[in-house]
Structure formats: C-alpha cells, structure tokens
C-alpha positions in Angstrom: -44.7 33.4 -25.6 -41.8 33.4 -23.1 -38.4 33.9 -24.6 -35.3 32.5 -22.9 -31.7 33.8 -23.3 -28.5 32.1 -22.1 -25.4 34.1 -21.6 -22.6 31.6 -21.8 -19.0 31.9 -20.6 -16.2 29.3 -21.0 -13.9 29.5 -18.0 -10.5 28.2 -17.2 -9.0 29.5 -13.9 -10.9 32.8 -13.9 -11.5 33.1 -10.1 -10.2 36.7 -10.1 -12.7 38.1 -12.6 -15.7 35.8 -13.2 -17.8 37.0 -10.3 -17.3 40.6 -11.3 -18.3 39.9 -14.9 -21.4 37.9 -13.8 -22.6 40.6 -11.4 -22.2 43.3 -14.2 -24.4 41.5 -16.7 -27.7 43.3 -17.2 -30.6 41.7 -15.3 -33.1 42.5 -18.1 -32.6 42.5 -21.9 -35.3 43.6 -24.3 -37.0 40.7 -26.1 -36.3 38.1 -23.4 -38.3 37.1 -20.3 -35.8 34.7 -18.8 -32.0 35.2 -18.6 -29.7 32.4 -17.4 -26.0 32.7 -17.0 -24.1 29.5 -17.9 -20.5 28.9 -17.1 -18.7 25.9 -18.6 -15.8 25.2 -16.3 -13.2 23.7 -18.6 -11.0 21.9 -16.0 -10.2 24.8 -13.7 -8.0 24.1 -10.7 -8.8 27.3 -8.8 -12.0 28.6 -7.3 -13.7 29.5 -10.6 -16.7 27.2 -9.9 -17.3 28.6 -6.4 -17.1 32.2 -7.6 -19.4 31.5 -10.5 -22.0 29.9 -8.2 -21.8 32.9 -5.9 -23.0 35.0 -8.8 -26.0 32.6 -9.4 -24.6 31.1 -12.6 -25.4 27.5 -13.7 -22.1 25.7 -13.8 -21.3 22.7 -16.0 -17.8 21.2 -15.5 -15.4 19.2 -17.6 -13.2 16.9 -15.6 -10.2 18.1 -17.5 -9.3 20.9 -19.9 -10.8 20.1 -23.3 -10.6 23.4 -25.1 -13.1 26.2 -25.9 -14.5 24.2 -28.8 -15.6 21.4 -26.5 -16.9 23.9 -24.0 -19.0 25.6 -26.6 -20.5 22.2 -27.7 -21.4 21.6 -24.0 -23.1 24.9 -23.9 -25.0 24.2 -27.2 -26.3 20.9 -25.8 -27.5 22.5 -22.6 -29.1 25.4 -24.5 -31.1 23.0 -26.7 -32.1 20.8 -23.8 -33.5 23.8 -21.9 -35.4 25.2 -24.9 -33.3 28.3 -25.2 -34.3 30.9 -27.9 -30.9 32.5 -28.2 -27.4 32.3 -26.7 -24.7 34.9 -26.3 -21.1 33.8 -25.7 -18.8 36.2 -23.9 -15.4 35.9 -22.1 -15.1 35.5 -18.4 -12.1 37.8 -18.0 -14.0 41.2 -18.4 -12.4 41.8 -21.8 -15.7 42.7 -23.4 -18.4 45.2 -22.5 -21.4 43.3 -21.2 -23.7 46.3 -21.9 -23.3 45.5 -25.6 -25.0 42.1 -25.2 -28.3 43.6 -26.3 -26.6 45.1 -29.5 -25.4 41.6 -30.4 -29.0 40.3 -30.0 -30.8 43.0 -31.9 -30.3 41.6 -35.4 -31.5 38.2 -34.2 -34.6 39.6 -32.5 -35.5 41.6 -35.6 -35.0 38.6 -37.8 -32.2 40.4 -39.7 -29.6 37.7 -38.9 -29.3 34.2 -37.5 -26.0 34.7 -35.8 -23.8 37.7 -34.9 -20.1 38.1 -34.4 -18.4 40.9 -32.6 -15.8 43.0 -34.5 -12.9 44.3 -32.4 -11.1 46.1 -35.1 -13.6 48.8 -36.2 -11.1 51.5 -35.1 -7.9 49.6 -36.0 -5.7 47.8 -33.6 -7.0 47.8 -30.0 -4.8 49.2 -27.3 -2.3 46.7 -25.8 -3.1 44.1 -28.5 0.3 42.6 -29.7 1.0 43.6 -33.3 1.8 40.0 -34.3 -1.6 38.9 -33.0 -3.3 41.7 -34.8 -1.6 40.8 -38.0 -2.4 37.1 -37.5 -6.1 37.9 -37.0 -6.2 39.9 -40.2 -4.7 36.9 -42.1 -7.2 34.5 -40.6 -10.0 36.9 -41.6 -8.8 36.8 -45.2 -8.7 33.0 -45.2 -12.1 32.6 -43.6 -13.6 35.2 -46.0 -12.2 33.4 -49.0 -13.6 30.0 -47.9 -16.9 31.4 -46.7 -17.3 33.8 -49.7 -18.3 36.5 -47.3 -16.2 39.5 -46.0 -15.5 38.5 -42.4 -14.2 41.4 -40.2 -13.2 39.4 -37.1 -13.3 35.6 -37.4 -11.7 35.0 -34.0 -13.8 37.1 -31.7 -15.5 35.1 -28.9 -18.3 37.7 -28.3 -21.2 36.2 -30.3 -24.9 35.6 -30.5 -26.8 32.7 -32.0 -30.5 31.9 -32.6 -32.0 28.6 -31.7 -32.2 27.6 -35.3 -28.5 28.2 -35.8 -27.6 26.1 -32.7 -29.8 23.2 -34.0 -27.9 23.3 -37.4 -24.4 23.5 -36.0 -22.3 20.3 -36.3 -18.7 21.1 -35.1 -15.7 18.8 -35.0 -12.9 20.9 -33.6 -12.3 20.9 -29.8 -9.4 23.4 -29.8 -11.5 26.4 -30.9 -14.9 26.8 -32.6 -14.9 30.4 -33.8 -13.8 29.9 -37.5 -15.6 26.5 -37.9 -18.9 28.0 -36.7 -18.8 30.8 -39.2 -18.0 28.5 -42.1 -20.5 25.9 -41.1 -23.4 28.3 -40.8 -22.5 30.3 -43.9 -22.4 27.1 -45.9 -25.9 26.3 -44.7 -27.2 29.7 -45.8 -27.6 31.4 -42.4 -27.6 35.1 -42.3 -24.6 36.8 -40.5 -24.4 40.2 -38.8 -21.2 41.8 -37.7 -21.4 44.2 -34.8 -18.6 46.5 -33.6 -17.7 45.8 -30.0 -15.4 47.4 -27.4 -12.6 45.3 -26.1 -9.8 45.7 -23.5 -6.5 44.0 -23.6 -4.6 43.7 -20.3 -0.9 44.1 -20.4 -0.2 41.4 -17.9 -2.6 38.8 -19.3 -1.5 35.9 -21.6 -4.2 34.5 -23.9 -4.9 30.9 -23.1 -5.9 30.1 -26.7 -3.2 32.1 -28.5 -0.4 32.1 -25.9 1.8 30.3 -28.5 1.2 31.9 -31.8 2.8 29.2 -33.8 0.8 26.5 -32.2 -2.4 28.6 -32.4 -1.7 29.2 -36.1 -1.1 25.6 -36.8 -4.2 24.4 -35.0 -6.4 27.1 -36.5 -5.0 26.5 -40.0 -5.8 22.8 -39.5 -9.5 23.5 -38.7 -9.8 25.9 -41.7 -8.0 23.3 -43.9 -10.5 20.6 -42.9 -13.4 23.0 -43.3 -12.3 23.9 -46.9 -12.0 20.2 -47.6 -15.5 19.5 -46.3 -17.4 22.6 -47.6 -15.7 23.0 -51.0 -14.4 19.5 -51.8 -14.5 20.0 -55.6 -12.4 23.2 -55.6 -10.1 21.8 -52.9 -9.2 18.6 -54.7 -9.2 20.2 -58.2 -6.7 22.8 -57.0 -4.4 20.0 -55.8 -4.9 18.2 -59.2 -4.1 21.4 -61.1 -0.9 21.9 -59.1 0.2 18.3 -59.8 -0.6 18.8 -63.4 1.6 21.8 -63.6 4.5 19.8 -62.2 3.8 17.0 -64.7 3.8 19.6 -67.6 7.1 21.0 -66.3 8.9 17.7 -66.1 7.2 16.1 -69.1 7.5 19.2 -71.2 11.2 19.5 -70.5 11.8 15.9 -71.7 9.5 16.5 -74.7 11.3 19.6 -75.8 14.7 17.8 -75.5 13.3 14.9 -77.6 12.0 17.4 -80.3 15.3 19.2 -80.5 17.7 16.4 -80.2 15.6 13.3 -81.1 16.4 11.7 -77.7 15.3 12.3 -74.1 18.6 11.3 -72.6 19.8 12.4 -70.1 16.3 13.5 -69.1 14.6 10.1 -69.2 13.8 10.4 -65.5 12.0 13.7 -66.1 9.8 11.9 -68.6 9.0 9.2 -66.1 8.3 11.7 -63.4 6.1 13.7 -65.8 4.0 10.7 -66.7 3.7 9.6 -63.1 2.5 13.0 -62.1 0.1 13.1 -65.0 -1.5 9.9 -63.8 -1.6 11.2 -60.2 -3.3 14.4 -61.4 -6.0 12.3 -63.1 -6.5 10.2 -59.9 -6.9 13.3 -57.8 -9.4 14.7 -60.3 -11.5 11.6 -59.9 -11.3 12.0 -56.1 -12.5 15.6 -56.6 -15.7 14.5 -58.2 -16.2 11.7 -55.7 -15.7 14.1 -52.8 -18.2 16.5 -54.4 -20.7 13.7 -54.5 -20.0 12.8 -50.9 -20.3 16.5 -50.0 -23.9 16.6 -51.3 -24.7 13.5 -49.3 -23.2 15.1 -46.2 -25.5 18.2 -46.7 -28.5 15.9 -47.0 -27.5 14.0 -43.8 -27.1 17.3 -41.9 -30.6 18.4 -43.0 -31.9 15.1 -41.6 -29.9 15.5 -38.4 -31.3 19.1 -38.0 -34.9 17.7 -38.2 -34.1 14.9 -35.8 -32.5 17.3 -33.3 -35.4 19.7 -33.6 -38.0 17.0 -33.0 -36.0 15.5 -30.1 -35.5 18.8 -28.2 -39.0 19.9 -28.8 -40.5 16.7 -27.4 -38.2 16.5 -24.4 
C-alpha cells in the first residue's frame, strides 16, 4: 500500500532561503512512496511564492499574515484532504538539518510514537541563541511538562512529525502558535510522544518572527497554556483558584475571629469579617464551577471522539 509524506513549511518573507531548503530535502525517505513539499505562504510580500514554486512545492497562500498556528491548521486540512499518512513540519529558513527528517519519522513508522518533536537542547544552549530566549524556553518546558504530566524537553521546537491519526485528532484554537497546544492536546488524548535530538543553527543577524518581542511572545504563549490548562484540567484549575480564595477568606476571617475571641468585639476589624465571609462564599461558588467544568470537560472529550470519527469518515470517503 502506497504511503504518502508531506514535508510542510510555514513561510513569511523567506525568498532568500526557501528555494535552497526545498532543493536540499531528500528525494526519497524510507517508508514512503510519495513525498510532497507543502509551503503555506502566510501573507508574504516578497517573492517567497515564486521561489517555492521554482522548487516544485505546492503553495497554499493566506491573503494576510495569520500566524504559524493558522498556517499549521491549513497544512493539516490539506494533508487530510490528500490522504497523507504522515507530515513533517520544518522551518523555511534553513535553521534545521533536513537530513534528520527520516529520524523524526522513524518512531512513527515503527509504531513507537504517534507524534515526534525535535529537541534543540541536547547539548545545552545552541550557539548564537540568546540567553534570555534559552531561559524562556526552559520555563515554558517546565509549564508544559506540568500541565501534560510528561517531561517535555523542547516544547517550542517547530521541527516535528505527526501520524495521520494524530492529525485527525487535533483540534486547535490558537492562531499565534501551535507548538504547545499541539503537545497538550495530543497527550491529553493518550497519543504517544517521541522526542528526537536535532541539530539547529541560529543566525546572528536573524530576528525570530515569532519571538522577536519576548514579552509579547511570553504573554501570548502563556495565554495559550492558560487556556489549555483550563480546558484539559478544569477540576484542578478551578479548585486551585477556590483554594487560593479560601486562604484569603481564612486570613481576613481568622483575623477578625481572633480579635473577637481575645477582646469580645471585632471592632475595628469589622470590615475584615465582611471580606472574609464574602471570600468564603466566593470560594464555594468557584468550587461549584470546578465540578461543573469537570463535567463539561468530559462532555468535550466525548464530542472530540465523535468529531474524530466524523473527520475520519469524511476524509476517507472524499
């Protein structure tokens, strides 16, 4: 049975490098009969499309810049429509070694994993990578590892591979980036992850289009992880908030109670007593929300299973 692979690159104004990267991609990869190079042009204003087409790539274009998350969703839809068995995502700037594509696919071909992520930090900080960015990546890894209950070595690497089944199961909501949400979504659904060390080059004169503003990148990334935590672990998420509010209630209420026990009056801490009671009620309400959110989370999981079956039937029949 013929096996098809798509090598996908998101591209925004990559006219200087994209043709060289496309031409360097191996023409044959063990386990696949057909290899298609897919470029999602995310609103480029230079000759990215022309250069990609010179290399024989299929090009899908957004009429404006929508972000790598939206570009990845475009690639997923195309891969499913064309009955692709696996997809590898790699950058169009030559940052990664295209000869490692087969290494990314090996765990999937051998049924050892459903998706693979590249690890850039096997030997510590890569040359020319800013220290603040390296530190930020480590912190994000810790957060994603905590939420996903799996040790993640490089949550932000864009060099990845996915099986067809993983693509069918993905339901993403962030357009800014997809890297963290993808890991959390697939781990939550029980898919097996493999982490493969990869070589990476950082160019001194190149500014990241995703993380060029570290504060903005951190805010947007934290927002995605925050929403993922809310969606995938709603009981723990809301109970944590309820517990924090309860501690505040005990502080204010306890202060007023101790003053009443010692002096038979809560004056001048009457306001503390009111605040404590209000916070206690708020904590109870959030606790109720926690159990409601947990119930809705179970409903969401059932809906995603139904959606997976619908998508599988749709793409197999068309």
